[in-house]
N, C-alpha and C positions, 0 to 999 in steps of 0.2 A: 224605757229600756231600749238601748241601741243594739242592733244586731250587727255582729262582725261579719261582713259579707265575704271575708277571706277565710272564715273558719271552715274546717274540714266538713262539719255537719251541713253547713249551708251549701257547700260545693256538692256534697253527696245528694242532698235533696234536689238540687238543681238538675240532676241527671234525668229525672222524670221517667216516663214510660213504666214498664213492668217493674223496674227497680223500686218504684214507690209502693208497689204492692208487696214486693219481696222483703223490703227492709223491715217493716214491723213483724211480718210473719217469721223472718229469720230471728228477730229479737225475741219473739215468744219461744221459738225453738231453743234458743240459748238459755232462756230462763227455765224451760222445762228440764234442761240438762244440768241446771244448777251453775251455769257459767255466767260471769258478769259481763262477758263480751260475746258478740256474734263472731263465730269462727266459720271457716269455709264449709264445714259439715252442716252448719245451720242454714247456710245459703242453699246448699244442695237440697236439703229437706224442704225449704220454702219453695224452691222451684217445683218440686214434686207436688206440693200442696196447691200452689197458686197457678202453675202453668205447665202441668204435665203434658198437655196436648201438643205443645210446641217442641218438646224434647223427646217424647216417647219414641219417635221414629229412629232415634240414634241408639236405641237399646236393642239387643237381640230379641228381647221380650220385655215390655214395659213392667211386667209383674216382677222381673228381677230387680228393677229399680225400686219398686215397692218393698220387696223383701229386704233390700239393702237399708232402706229407710227404717223399716221395722226393727232392725238390729241396733239402732241408735238408742242407747240406754238413757232413761230419765234420771233425774237427780237422785231418786231413791234406789237406783240400781235396776229397776224393772225395765223390761222391754215394753213398748206400747201395746203390742198385740194386734191392734187394728187402728187405722187412722181414717176417719171419715173426712175426706178432703173438703167437701162442701161445708160440713159442720165447723171445721177448724176455721175456714175462711169467714163464715157467717159470724162466729164468735168474735173474731177480730173486728169485723165491720160493725157489729152491734155494740161492742165496747166503745167504739168511736162515736156512735150515735147517742149512747147514753149520756155522754158528757160533751155536747157540741161545743166546739171552740176550746176545749181543754186538751192538753197534751196527754196522750195515753202512753204511759211509760213502758219501755222495753229495753233490753240490753243494747248498748251501743256497739257499732261495728269495731272489730279489732283492726289493727293496722293492716293485716293481711287482707281482710274483707274490703277495707277502704281501697287498697291497691287493686283488688279484683274489679271493683266497680269502676274505678278510673281507667283501668286497662280495657275493660269492656266498652267504655265510652270512646276510648281512642280507636278501638277496632271499628265501631259503628261510624265514627267520624271519618276514618280513612276510606270506608266504603262510599260514604255519601259526599265527601268533599267539603262538608260543613260540620258544625257541631251535631253529632249524631246521638240517637237514643238507642242504647243497647237492648238487645233481645235477651230472652232467657238462654238462648243458645250461646250468645256471646259471653254471658255471665258464667254458664256452666263450663265453657271452654277455658275461660280465664281462671276459674277456680282450679281446674285440672293443671293449668300451666303454673299456677302459683304454689300448689301443694302436691308435690309428686307422690307422696304416700296416699293421699286421697284419690289422686288420679289412678294409681295402680289398683286400689280397692274398687273403684267404680268400674274400671275395665274388667276386673275379675268378676264383677257382678253383671257384666254384659254391655257396658257402655262401649260403643264403637267410636272411639275418639277420632280416628282418621276420617271417618265419614262426617262427624260433627265439624271437624276443622275444614274439610272441603266445602261443606254446606255454608259455613259462616262467611266464606270468601265470596259466595254467590248471592247472599242476601241483599235486598235493596237498601 
């Protein structure tokens, strides 16, 4: 089997860094919502689960971020009620370990999420002067830039977007 090195998925996987943790977590979030594609809301949820520590400072209170995430309805219409971030992450890692070398299926990224990932990589690259690895901050900012409705909802939930934007310009 020959791999098409120009395929979107190969390019997405080559981004590396936290993105490789967020991609499957986002995919599982999409599947929980009953979506066949990862949408920006799933990426925002994955950032909460996988890397809250790096974005919490851009919220008026990180618990407002958590409250926003808990409003995302599951496929059956229920709200999750509580998310154990560590347990979610461990479930994903254990699924990978159960079948070493096998692909663990999750929803693929939508065109919007693909563009968010590539835009975040461009941001990181512009900062470093070479091919950069985006941070969760880059990805969150690009999600807001790509989806104005999501951006507005996140800001209403306490995201301080101007502070996030200023901070990503200063990242190494």
